[in-house]
PDB file of N, CA, C, O and CB in Angstrom:
ATOM      1  N   MET A   1       3.148  -4.235   9.584  1.00  0.00           N
ATOM      2  CA  MET A   1       1.788  -4.100   9.071  1.00  0.00           C
ATOM      3  C   MET A   1       1.653  -2.748   8.363  1.00  0.00           C
ATOM      4  O   MET A   1       2.278  -1.758   8.744  1.00  0.00           O
ATOM      5  CB  MET A   1       0.740  -4.233  10.225  1.00  0.00           C
ATOM      6  N   ASN A   2       0.821  -2.742   7.329  1.00  0.00           N
ATOM      7  CA  ASN A   2       0.627  -1.496   6.612  1.00  0.00           C
ATOM      8  C   ASN A   2      -0.860  -1.162   6.497  1.00  0.00           C
ATOM      9  O   ASN A   2      -1.730  -1.982   6.790  1.00  0.00           O
ATOM     10  CB  ASN A   2       1.264  -1.578   5.224  1.00  0.00           C
ATOM     11  N   ARG A   3      -1.116   0.066   6.064  1.00  0.00           N
ATOM     12  CA  ARG A   3      -2.483   0.577   5.910  1.00  0.00           C
ATOM     13  C   ARG A   3      -2.828   0.828   4.448  1.00  0.00           C
ATOM     14  O   ARG A   3      -3.693   1.653   4.154  1.00  0.00           O
ATOM     15  CB  ARG A   3      -2.660   1.866   6.710  1.00  0.00           C
ATOM     16  N   ILE A   4      -2.177   0.141   3.539  1.00  0.00           N
ATOM     17  CA  ILE A   4      -2.412   0.389   2.126  1.00  0.00           C
ATOM     18  C   ILE A   4      -3.885   0.190   1.783  1.00  0.00           C
ATOM     19  O   ILE A   4      -4.469   1.017   1.084  1.00  0.00           O
ATOM     20  CB  ILE A   4      -1.536  -0.527   1.267  1.00  0.00           C
ATOM     21  N   LYS A   5      -4.489  -0.884   2.258  1.00  0.00           N
ATOM     22  CA  LYS A   5      -5.902  -1.160   1.952  1.00  0.00           C
ATOM     23  C   LYS A   5      -6.799  -0.043   2.461  1.00  0.00           C
ATOM     24  O   LYS A   5      -7.687   0.412   1.741  1.00  0.00           O
ATOM     25  CB  LYS A   5      -6.336  -2.500   2.566  1.00  0.00           C
ATOM     26  N   GLU A   6      -6.580   0.405   3.693  1.00  0.00           N
ATOM     27  CA  GLU A   6      -7.419   1.450   4.264  1.00  0.00           C
ATOM     28  C   GLU A   6      -7.327   2.739   3.444  1.00  0.00           C
ATOM     29  O   GLU A   6      -8.343   3.375   3.165  1.00  0.00           O
ATOM     30  CB  GLU A   6      -7.017   1.718   5.719  1.00  0.00           C
ATOM     31  N   VAL A   7      -6.113   3.118   3.062  1.00  0.00           N
ATOM     32  CA  VAL A   7      -5.922   4.341   2.287  1.00  0.00           C
ATOM     33  C   VAL A   7      -6.569   4.196   0.905  1.00  0.00           C
ATOM     34  O   VAL A   7      -7.206   5.128   0.414  1.00  0.00           O
ATOM     35  CB  VAL A   7      -4.412   4.668   2.149  1.00  0.00           C
ATOM     36  N   MET A   8      -6.405   3.033   0.287  1.00  0.00           N
ATOM     37  CA  MET A   8      -7.030   2.805  -1.019  1.00  0.00           C
ATOM     38  C   MET A   8      -8.553   2.878  -0.909  1.00  0.00           C
ATOM     39  O   MET A   8      -9.207   3.467  -1.769  1.00  0.00           O
ATOM     40  CB  MET A   8      -6.603   1.438  -1.591  1.00  0.00           C
ATOM     41  N   ASP A   9      -9.117   2.288   0.135  1.00  0.00           N
ATOM     42  CA  ASP A   9     -10.567   2.332   0.338  1.00  0.00           C
ATOM     43  C   ASP A   9     -11.044   3.774   0.526  1.00  0.00           C
ATOM     44  O   ASP A   9     -12.069   4.167  -0.032  1.00  0.00           O
ATOM     45  CB  ASP A   9     -10.966   1.475   1.559  1.00  0.00           C
ATOM     46  N   GLU A  10     -10.297   4.567   1.316  1.00  0.00           N
ATOM     47  CA  GLU A  10     -10.655   5.964   1.555  1.00  0.00           C
ATOM     48  C   GLU A  10     -10.681   6.752   0.247  1.00  0.00           C
ATOM     49  O   GLU A  10     -11.511   7.643   0.069  1.00  0.00           O
ATOM     50  CB  GLU A  10      -9.670   6.609   2.541  1.00  0.00           C
ATOM     51  N   LYS A  11      -9.772   6.421  -0.663  1.00  0.00           N
ATOM     52  CA  LYS A  11      -9.650   7.156  -1.923  1.00  0.00           C
ATOM     53  C   LYS A  11     -10.436   6.518  -3.066  1.00  0.00           C
ATOM     54  O   LYS A  11     -10.484   7.062  -4.169  1.00  0.00           O
ATOM     55  CB  LYS A  11      -8.196   7.260  -2.312  1.00  0.00           C
ATOM     56  N   GLY A  12     -11.053   5.362  -2.803  1.00  0.00           N
ATOM     57  CA  GLY A  12     -11.833   4.678  -3.836  1.00  0.00           C
ATOM     58  C   GLY A  12     -10.971   4.105  -4.945  1.00  0.00           C
ATOM     59  O   GLY A  12     -11.390   4.065  -6.102  1.00  0.00           O
ATOM     60  N   ILE A  13      -9.777   3.664  -4.601  1.00  0.00           N
ATOM     61  CA  ILE A  13      -8.828   3.137  -5.582  1.00  0.00           C
ATOM     62  C   ILE A  13      -8.840   1.611  -5.548  1.00  0.00           C
ATOM     63  O   ILE A  13      -8.872   0.998  -4.481  1.00  0.00           O
ATOM     64  CB  ILE A  13      -7.400   3.675  -5.311  1.00  0.00           C
ATOM     65  N   LYS A  14      -8.814   1.019  -6.729  1.00  0.00           N
ATOM     66  CA  LYS A  14      -8.819  -0.440  -6.867  1.00  0.00           C
ATOM     67  C   LYS A  14      -7.394  -0.973  -6.985  1.00  0.00           C
ATOM     68  O   LYS A  14      -6.484  -0.274  -7.431  1.00  0.00           O
ATOM     69  CB  LYS A  14      -9.649  -0.865  -8.094  1.00  0.00           C
ATOM     70  N   GLN A  15      -7.225  -2.227  -6.573  1.00  0.00           N
ATOM     71  CA  GLN A  15      -5.912  -2.871  -6.640  1.00  0.00           C
ATOM     72  C   GLN A  15      -5.393  -2.973  -8.068  1.00  0.00           C
ATOM     73  O   GLN A  15      -4.189  -2.862  -8.296  1.00  0.00           O
ATOM     74  CB  GLN A  15      -5.979  -4.253  -6.021  1.00  0.00           C
ATOM     75  N   THR A  16      -6.280  -3.182  -9.025  1.00  0.00           N
ATOM     76  CA  THR A  16      -5.841  -3.292 -10.423  1.00  0.00           C
ATOM     77  C   THR A  16      -5.215  -1.980 -10.892  1.00  0.00           C
ATOM     78  O   THR A  16      -4.197  -1.990 -11.584  1.00  0.00           O
ATOM     79  CB  THR A  16      -7.029  -3.673 -11.339  1.00  0.00           C
ATOM     80  N   TRP A  17      -5.817  -0.855 -10.518  1.00  0.00           N
ATOM     81  CA  TRP A  17      -5.286   0.452 -10.888  1.00  0.00           C
ATOM     82  C   TRP A  17      -3.907   0.665 -10.272  1.00  0.00           C
ATOM     83  O   TRP A  17      -2.971   1.092 -10.949  1.00  0.00           O
ATOM     84  CB  TRP A  17      -6.244   1.567 -10.445  1.00  0.00           C
ATOM     85  N   LEU A  18      -3.793   0.358  -8.970  1.00  0.00           N
ATOM     86  CA  LEU A  18      -2.508   0.537  -8.284  1.00  0.00           C
ATOM     87  C   LEU A  18      -1.443  -0.366  -8.887  1.00  0.00           C
ATOM     88  O   LEU A  18      -0.302   0.059  -9.069  1.00  0.00           O
ATOM     89  CB  LEU A  18      -2.652   0.251  -6.782  1.00  0.00           C
ATOM     90  N   SER A  19      -1.798  -1.596  -9.195  1.00  0.00           N
ATOM     91  CA  SER A  19      -0.806  -2.513  -9.767  1.00  0.00           C
ATOM     92  C   SER A  19      -0.310  -2.001 -11.121  1.00  0.00           C
ATOM     93  O   SER A  19       0.873  -2.132 -11.435  1.00  0.00           O
ATOM     94  CB  SER A  19      -1.405  -3.927  -9.921  1.00  0.00           C
ATOM     95  N   GLU A  20      -1.201  -1.423 -11.918  1.00  0.00           N
ATOM     96  CA  GLU A  20      -0.792  -0.852 -13.209  1.00  0.00           C
ATOM     97  C   GLU A  20       0.136   0.336 -13.013  1.00  0.00           C
ATOM     98  O   GLU A  20       1.173   0.425 -13.672  1.00  0.00           O
ATOM     99  CB  GLU A  20      -2.021  -0.426 -14.022  1.00  0.00           C
ATOM    100  N   LYS A  21      -0.219   1.244 -12.123  1.00  0.00           N
ATOM    101  CA  LYS A  21       0.597   2.435 -11.867  1.00  0.00           C
ATOM    102  C   LYS A  21       1.952   2.068 -11.263  1.00  0.00           C
ATOM    103  O   LYS A  21       2.964   2.712 -11.541  1.00  0.00           O
ATOM    104  CB  LYS A  21      -0.148   3.395 -10.932  1.00  0.00           C
ATOM    105  N   LEU A  22       1.956   1.035 -10.442  1.00  0.00           N
ATOM    106  CA  LEU A  22       3.171   0.619  -9.748  1.00  0.00           C
ATOM    107  C   LEU A  22       4.061  -0.254 -10.622  1.00  0.00           C
ATOM    108  O   LEU A  22       5.257  -0.394 -10.366  1.00  0.00           O
ATOM    109  CB  LEU A  22       2.816  -0.125  -8.478  1.00  0.00           C
ATOM    110  N   GLY A  23       3.459  -0.844 -11.666  1.00  0.00           N
ATOM    111  CA  GLY A  23       4.228  -1.742 -12.524  1.00  0.00           C
ATOM    112  C   GLY A  23       4.491  -3.091 -11.872  1.00  0.00           C
ATOM    113  O   GLY A  23       5.487  -3.753 -12.162  1.00  0.00           O
ATOM    114  N   LYS A  24       3.586  -3.485 -10.991  1.00  0.00           N
ATOM    115  CA  LYS A  24       3.679  -4.776 -10.299  1.00  0.00           C
ATOM    116  C   LYS A  24       2.465  -5.615 -10.664  1.00  0.00           C
ATOM    117  O   LYS A  24       1.449  -5.088 -11.117  1.00  0.00           O
ATOM    118  CB  LYS A  24       3.775  -4.586  -8.750  1.00  0.00           C
ATOM    119  N   SER A  25       2.575  -6.913 -10.466  1.00  0.00           N
ATOM    120  CA  SER A  25       1.439  -7.782 -10.755  1.00  0.00           C
ATOM    121  C   SER A  25       0.324  -7.553  -9.730  1.00  0.00           C
ATOM    122  O   SER A  25       0.552  -7.083  -8.615  1.00  0.00           O
ATOM    123  CB  SER A  25       1.877  -9.266 -10.758  1.00  0.00           C
ATOM    124  N   TYR A  26      -0.890  -7.907 -10.160  1.00  0.00           N
ATOM    125  CA  TYR A  26      -2.035  -7.803  -9.253  1.00  0.00           C
ATOM    126  C   TYR A  26      -1.794  -8.641  -8.003  1.00  0.00           C
ATOM    127  O   TYR A  26      -2.093  -8.193  -6.896  1.00  0.00           O
ATOM    128  CB  TYR A  26      -3.334  -8.252  -9.957  1.00  0.00           C
ATOM    129  N   SER A  27      -1.259  -9.847  -8.162  1.00  0.00           N
ATOM    130  CA  SER A  27      -1.071 -10.721  -6.998  1.00  0.00           C
ATOM    131  C   SER A  27      -0.043 -10.151  -6.025  1.00  0.00           C
ATOM    132  O   SER A  27      -0.168 -10.337  -4.815  1.00  0.00           O
ATOM    133  CB  SER A  27      -0.637 -12.117  -7.449  1.00  0.00           C
ATOM    134  N   GLN A  28       0.968  -9.461  -6.540  1.00  0.00           N
ATOM    135  CA  GLN A  28       1.957  -8.857  -5.649  1.00  0.00           C
ATOM    136  C   GLN A  28       1.323  -7.705  -4.853  1.00  0.00           C
ATOM    137  O   GLN A  28       1.521  -7.600  -3.643  1.00  0.00           O
ATOM    138  CB  GLN A  28       3.179  -8.348  -6.460  1.00  0.00           C
ATOM    139  N   VAL A  29       0.571  -6.857  -5.530  1.00  0.00           N
ATOM    140  CA  VAL A  29      -0.114  -5.759  -4.843  1.00  0.00           C
ATOM    141  C   VAL A  29      -1.135  -6.311  -3.858  1.00  0.00           C
ATOM    142  O   VAL A  29      -1.300  -5.771  -2.764  1.00  0.00           O
ATOM    143  CB  VAL A  29      -0.802  -4.822  -5.859  1.00  0.00           C
ATOM    144  N   ASN A  30      -1.818  -7.381  -4.239  1.00  0.00           N
ATOM    145  CA  ASN A  30      -2.778  -8.013  -3.338  1.00  0.00           C
ATOM    146  C   ASN A  30      -2.087  -8.503  -2.065  1.00  0.00           C
ATOM    147  O   ASN A  30      -2.658  -8.416  -0.978  1.00  0.00           O
ATOM    148  CB  ASN A  30      -3.486  -9.183  -4.042  1.00  0.00           C
ATOM    149  N   GLY A  31      -0.876  -9.010  -2.193  1.00  0.00           N
ATOM    150  CA  GLY A  31      -0.103  -9.439  -1.020  1.00  0.00           C
ATOM    151  C   GLY A  31       0.200  -8.279  -0.088  1.00  0.00           C
ATOM    152  O   GLY A  31       0.142  -8.425   1.133  1.00  0.00           O
ATOM    153  N   TYR A  32       0.527  -7.116  -0.668  1.00  0.00           N
ATOM    154  CA  TYR A  32       0.767  -5.923   0.156  1.00  0.00           C
ATOM    155  C   TYR A  32      -0.521  -5.499   0.859  1.00  0.00           C
ATOM    156  O   TYR A  32      -0.529  -5.223   2.059  1.00  0.00           O
ATOM    157  CB  TYR A  32       1.314  -4.759  -0.712  1.00  0.00           C
ATOM    158  N   VAL A  33      -1.610  -5.451   0.088  1.00  0.00           N
ATOM    159  CA  VAL A  33      -2.889  -4.975   0.604  1.00  0.00           C
ATOM    160  C   VAL A  33      -3.397  -5.879   1.727  1.00  0.00           C
ATOM    161  O   VAL A  33      -3.954  -5.393   2.712  1.00  0.00           O
ATOM    162  CB  VAL A  33      -3.923  -4.900  -0.525  1.00  0.00           C
ATOM    163  N   LYS A  34      -3.210  -7.174   1.583  1.00  0.00           N
ATOM    164  CA  LYS A  34      -3.691  -8.127   2.588  1.00  0.00           C
ATOM    165  C   LYS A  34      -2.661  -8.389   3.684  1.00  0.00           C
ATOM    166  O   LYS A  34      -2.875  -9.241   4.547  1.00  0.00           O
ATOM    167  CB  LYS A  34      -4.067  -9.437   1.921  1.00  0.00           C
ATOM    168  N   ASN A  35      -1.549  -7.661   3.654  1.00  0.00           N
ATOM    169  CA  ASN A  35      -0.496  -7.776   4.655  1.00  0.00           C
ATOM    170  C   ASN A  35       0.101  -9.174   4.736  1.00  0.00           C
ATOM    171  O   ASN A  35       0.564  -9.595   5.796  1.00  0.00           O
ATOM    172  CB  ASN A  35      -1.032  -7.383   5.999  1.00  0.00           C
ATOM    173  N   ARG A  36       0.091  -9.899   3.611  1.00  0.00           N
ATOM    174  CA  ARG A  36       0.770 -11.197   3.584  1.00  0.00           C
ATOM    175  C   ARG A  36       2.267 -10.995   3.567  1.00  0.00           C
ATOM    176  O   ARG A  36       3.026 -11.789   4.121  1.00  0.00           O
ATOM    177  CB  ARG A  36       0.329 -12.026   2.366  1.00  0.00           C
ATOM    178  N   TYR A  37       2.685  -9.908   2.914  1.00  0.00           N
ATOM    179  CA  TYR A  37       4.089  -9.499   2.958  1.00  0.00           C
ATOM    180  C   TYR A  37       4.151  -7.993   2.771  1.00  0.00           C
ATOM    181  O   TYR A  37       3.208  -7.369   2.284  1.00  0.00           O
ATOM    182  CB  TYR A  37       4.935 -10.236   1.866  1.00  0.00           C
ATOM    183  N   GLN A  38       5.283  -7.424   3.168  1.00  0.00           N
ATOM    184  CA  GLN A  38       5.438  -5.978   3.157  1.00  0.00           C
ATOM    185  C   GLN A  38       6.297  -5.535   1.972  1.00  0.00           C
ATOM    186  O   GLN A  38       7.267  -6.204   1.615  1.00  0.00           O
ATOM    187  CB  GLN A  38       6.056  -5.497   4.475  1.00  0.00           C
ATOM    188  N   PRO A  39       5.934  -4.406   1.369  1.00  0.00           N
ATOM    189  CA  PRO A  39       6.751  -3.902   0.260  1.00  0.00           C
ATOM    190  C   PRO A  39       8.093  -3.383   0.770  1.00  0.00           C
ATOM    191  O   PRO A  39       8.219  -2.943   1.913  1.00  0.00           O
ATOM    192  CB  PRO A  39       6.003  -2.788  -0.499  1.00  0.00           C
ATOM    193  N   ARG A  40       9.094  -3.447  -0.112  1.00  0.00           N
ATOM    194  CA  ARG A  40      10.375  -2.828   0.217  1.00  0.00           C
ATOM    195  C   ARG A  40      10.141  -1.343   0.448  1.00  0.00           C
ATOM    196  O   ARG A  40       9.144  -0.791  -0.018  1.00  0.00           O
ATOM    197  CB  ARG A  40      11.431  -3.062  -0.914  1.00  0.00           C
ATOM    198  N   LEU A  41      11.031  -0.707   1.150  1.00  0.00           N
ATOM    199  CA  LEU A  41      10.887   0.705   1.482  1.00  0.00           C
ATOM    200  C   LEU A  41      10.731   1.568   0.229  1.00  0.00           C
ATOM    201  O   LEU A  41       9.914   2.488   0.207  1.00  0.00           O
ATOM    202  CB  LEU A  41      12.088   1.177   2.293  1.00  0.00           C
ATOM    203  N   GLU A  42      11.510   1.273  -0.809  1.00  0.00           N
ATOM    204  CA  GLU A  42      11.418   2.041  -2.051  1.00  0.00           C
ATOM    205  C   GLU A  42      10.023   1.912  -2.667  1.00  0.00           C
ATOM    206  O   GLU A  42       9.471   2.887  -3.178  1.00  0.00           O
ATOM    207  CB  GLU A  42      12.488   1.569  -3.056  1.00  0.00           C
ATOM    208  N   VAL A  43       9.466   0.720  -2.614  1.00  0.00           N
ATOM    209  CA  VAL A  43       8.130   0.472  -3.165  1.00  0.00           C
ATOM    210  C   VAL A  43       7.076   1.189  -2.316  1.00  0.00           C
ATOM    211  O   VAL A  43       6.117   1.741  -2.855  1.00  0.00           O
ATOM    212  CB  VAL A  43       7.834  -1.055  -3.226  1.00  0.00           C
ATOM    213  N   LEU A  44       7.249   1.182  -1.005  1.00  0.00           N
ATOM    214  CA  LEU A  44       6.306   1.866  -0.117  1.00  0.00           C
ATOM    215  C   LEU A  44       6.274   3.367  -0.430  1.00  0.00           C
ATOM    216  O   LEU A  44       5.204   3.975  -0.459  1.00  0.00           O
ATOM    217  CB  LEU A  44       6.690   1.632   1.369  1.00  0.00           C
ATOM    218  N   PHE A  45       7.445   3.957  -0.662  1.00  0.00           N
ATOM    219  CA  PHE A  45       7.497   5.371  -1.028  1.00  0.00           C
ATOM    220  C   PHE A  45       6.829   5.619  -2.376  1.00  0.00           C
ATOM    221  O   PHE A  45       6.169   6.642  -2.562  1.00  0.00           O
ATOM    222  CB  PHE A  45       8.944   5.856  -1.066  1.00  0.00           C
ATOM    223  N   GLU A  46       6.994   4.697  -3.312  1.00  0.00           N
ATOM    224  CA  GLU A  46       6.354   4.823  -4.625  1.00  0.00           C
ATOM    225  C   GLU A  46       4.831   4.713  -4.491  1.00  0.00           C
ATOM    226  O   GLU A  46       4.098   5.451  -5.149  1.00  0.00           O
ATOM    227  CB  GLU A  46       6.887   3.740  -5.596  1.00  0.00           C
ATOM    228  N   ILE A  47       4.357   3.802  -3.648  1.00  0.00           N
ATOM    229  CA  ILE A  47       2.913   3.676  -3.403  1.00  0.00           C
ATOM    230  C   ILE A  47       2.378   4.978  -2.813  1.00  0.00           C
ATOM    231  O   ILE A  47       1.323   5.460  -3.224  1.00  0.00           O
ATOM    232  CB  ILE A  47       2.611   2.481  -2.450  1.00  0.00           C
ATOM    233  N   ALA A  48       3.103   5.545  -1.852  1.00  0.00           N
ATOM    234  CA  ALA A  48       2.683   6.813  -1.240  1.00  0.00           C
ATOM    235  C   ALA A  48       2.609   7.922  -2.291  1.00  0.00           C
ATOM    236  O   ALA A  48       1.678   8.727  -2.284  1.00  0.00           O
ATOM    237  CB  ALA A  48       3.655   7.217  -0.108  1.00  0.00           C
ATOM    238  N   ARG A  49       3.589   7.961  -3.190  1.00  0.00           N
ATOM    239  CA  ARG A  49       3.591   8.981  -4.242  1.00  0.00           C
ATOM    240  C   ARG A  49       2.377   8.806  -5.159  1.00  0.00           C
ATOM    241  O   ARG A  49       1.693   9.774  -5.490  1.00  0.00           O
ATOM    242  CB  ARG A  49       4.901   8.910  -5.064  1.00  0.00           C
ATOM    243  N   ILE A  50       2.123   7.574  -5.558  1.00  0.00           N
ATOM    244  CA  ILE A  50       0.996   7.291  -6.451  1.00  0.00           C
ATOM    245  C   ILE A  50      -0.334   7.629  -5.779  1.00  0.00           C
ATOM    246  O   ILE A  50      -1.228   8.191  -6.411  1.00  0.00           O
ATOM    247  CB  ILE A  50       1.010   5.814  -6.881  1.00  0.00           C
ATOM    248  N   LEU A  51      -0.462   7.287  -4.506  1.00  0.00           N
ATOM    249  CA  LEU A  51      -1.703   7.553  -3.781  1.00  0.00           C
ATOM    250  C   LEU A  51      -1.794   8.990  -3.277  1.00  0.00           C
ATOM    251  O   LEU A  51      -2.824   9.400  -2.741  1.00  0.00           O
ATOM    252  CB  LEU A  51      -1.831   6.601  -2.616  1.00  0.00           C
ATOM    253  N   GLN A  52      -0.716   9.752  -3.450  1.00  0.00           N
ATOM    254  CA  GLN A  52      -0.642  11.143  -3.022  1.00  0.00           C
ATOM    255  C   GLN A  52      -0.895  11.304  -1.527  1.00  0.00           C
ATOM    256  O   GLN A  52      -1.705  12.120  -1.088  1.00  0.00           O
ATOM    257  CB  GLN A  52      -1.636  11.972  -3.800  1.00  0.00           C
ATOM    258  N   VAL A  53      -0.163  10.487  -0.760  1.00  0.00           N
ATOM    259  CA  VAL A  53      -0.238  10.560   0.704  1.00  0.00           C
ATOM    260  C   VAL A  53       1.177  10.550   1.259  1.00  0.00           C
ATOM    261  O   VAL A  53       2.129  10.192   0.565  1.00  0.00           O
ATOM    262  CB  VAL A  53      -1.079   9.375   1.295  1.00  0.00           C
ATOM    263  N   ASP A  54       1.302  10.945   2.515  1.00  0.00           N
ATOM    264  CA  ASP A  54       2.570  10.848   3.211  1.00  0.00           C
ATOM    265  C   ASP A  54       2.833   9.373   3.496  1.00  0.00           C
ATOM    266  O   ASP A  54       1.918   8.637   3.867  1.00  0.00           O
ATOM    267  CB  ASP A  54       2.566  11.695   4.528  1.00  0.00           C
ATOM    268  N   VAL A  55       4.059   8.949   3.327  1.00  0.00           N
ATOM    269  CA  VAL A  55       4.390   7.539   3.535  1.00  0.00           C
ATOM    270  C   VAL A  55       4.018   7.080   4.943  1.00  0.00           C
ATOM    271  O   VAL A  55       3.692   5.910   5.146  1.00  0.00           O
ATOM    272  CB  VAL A  55       5.879   7.303   3.287  1.00  0.00           C
ATOM    273  N   LYS A  56       4.063   7.987   5.914  1.00  0.00           N
ATOM    274  CA  LYS A  56       3.705   7.635   7.297  1.00  0.00           C
ATOM    275  C   LYS A  56       2.258   7.171   7.410  1.00  0.00           C
ATOM    276  O   LYS A  56       1.927   6.379   8.293  1.00  0.00           O
ATOM    277  CB  LYS A  56       3.933   8.829   8.220  1.00  0.00           C
ATOM    278  N   SER A  57       1.402   7.656   6.530  1.00  0.00           N
ATOM    279  CA  SER A  57      -0.009   7.260   6.603  1.00  0.00           C
ATOM    280  C   SER A  57      -0.229   5.827   6.126  1.00  0.00           C
ATOM    281  O   SER A  57      -1.313   5.272   6.305  1.00  0.00           O
ATOM    282  CB  SER A  57      -0.863   8.212   5.774  1.00  0.00           C
ATOM    283  N   LEU A  58       0.791   5.231   5.523  1.00  0.00           N
ATOM    284  CA  LEU A  58       0.684   3.841   5.053  1.00  0.00           C
ATOM    285  C   LEU A  58       1.200   2.830   6.078  1.00  0.00           C
ATOM    286  O   LEU A  58       1.115   1.621   5.865  1.00  0.00           O
ATOM    287  CB  LEU A  58       1.450   3.676   3.751  1.00  0.00           C
ATOM    288  N   ILE A  59       1.735   3.336   7.189  1.00  0.00           N
ATOM    289  CA  ILE A  59       2.346   2.452   8.181  1.00  0.00           C
ATOM    290  C   ILE A  59       1.500   2.462   9.451  1.00  0.00           C
ATOM    291  O   ILE A  59       1.131   3.521   9.958  1.00  0.00           O
ATOM    292  CB  ILE A  59       3.809   2.886   8.489  1.00  0.00           C
ATOM    293  N   LYS A  60       1.202   1.275   9.953  1.00  0.00           N
ATOM    294  CA  LYS A  60       0.453   1.165  11.202  1.00  0.00           C
ATOM    295  C   LYS A  60       1.401   1.321  12.371  1.00  0.00           C
ATOM    296  O   LYS A  60       2.534   0.841  12.346  1.00  0.00           O
ATOM    297  CB  LYS A  60      -0.297  -0.182  11.288  1.00  0.00           C
ATOM    298  N   GLU A  61       0.919   1.997  13.386  1.00  0.00           N
ATOM    299  CA  GLU A  61       1.679   2.111  14.623  1.00  0.00           C
ATOM    300  C   GLU A  61       1.713   0.747  15.302  1.00  0.00           C
ATOM    301  O   GLU A  61       0.704   0.042  15.320  1.00  0.00           O
ATOM    302  CB  GLU A  61       1.065   3.188  15.564  1.00  0.00           C
ATOM    303  N   PRO A  62       2.850   0.370  15.856  1.00  0.00           N
ATOM    304  CA  PRO A  62       2.878  -0.914  16.571  1.00  0.00           C
ATOM    305  C   PRO A  62       1.980  -0.842  17.812  1.00  0.00           C
ATOM    306  O   PRO A  62       1.910   0.183  18.489  1.00  0.00           O
ATOM    307  CB  PRO A  62       4.336  -1.288  16.977  1.00  0.00           C
ATOM    308  N   THR A  63       1.308  -1.941  18.085  1.00  0.00           N
ATOM    309  CA  THR A  63       0.430  -1.977  19.256  1.00  0.00           C
ATOM    310  C   THR A  63       1.272  -2.201  20.499  1.00  0.00           C
ATOM    311  O   THR A  63       2.223  -2.982  20.503  1.00  0.00           O
ATOM    312  CB  THR A  63      -0.651  -3.087  19.117  1.00  0.00           C
ATOM    313  N   LYS A  64       0.894  -1.491  21.554  1.00  0.00           N
ATOM    314  CA  LYS A  64       1.599  -1.634  22.828  1.00  0.00           C
ATOM    315  C   LYS A  64       0.945  -2.750  23.617  1.00  0.00           C
ATOM    316  O   LYS A  64      -0.277  -2.891  23.643  1.00  0.00           O
ATOM    317  CB  LYS A  64       1.589  -0.302  23.638  1.00  0.00           C
ATOM    318  N   GLN A  65       1.794  -3.542  24.260  1.00  0.00           N
ATOM    319  CA  GLN A  65       1.255  -4.677  25.016  1.00  0.00           C
ATOM    320  C   GLN A  65       1.362  -4.468  26.481  1.00  0.00           C
ATOM    321  O   GLN A  65       0.954  -5.330  27.259  1.00  0.00           O
ATOM    322  CB  GLN A  65       1.953  -5.942  24.648  1.00  0.00           C
TER     323      GLN A  65
END
C-alpha cells in the first residue's frame, strides 16, 4: 500500500499534473493513487522526487495484527 494520494492531497497536486511530470498515462497514475497496483521501485523514487518528499513518506507502514 502507498500514500501517494495522501501526499498529493497535502500538497494540492492533481493526478493529471503528476502523470504529465512522470510521463505516464492518467489511468496508470490513477491506479497507483487508488492502490489498485503499486509502482515499480524506480517509479516510486521518481514520484518522490517530483513531489519533493522522502520516498519513505509514500509508503504505508504494514498494520500489525
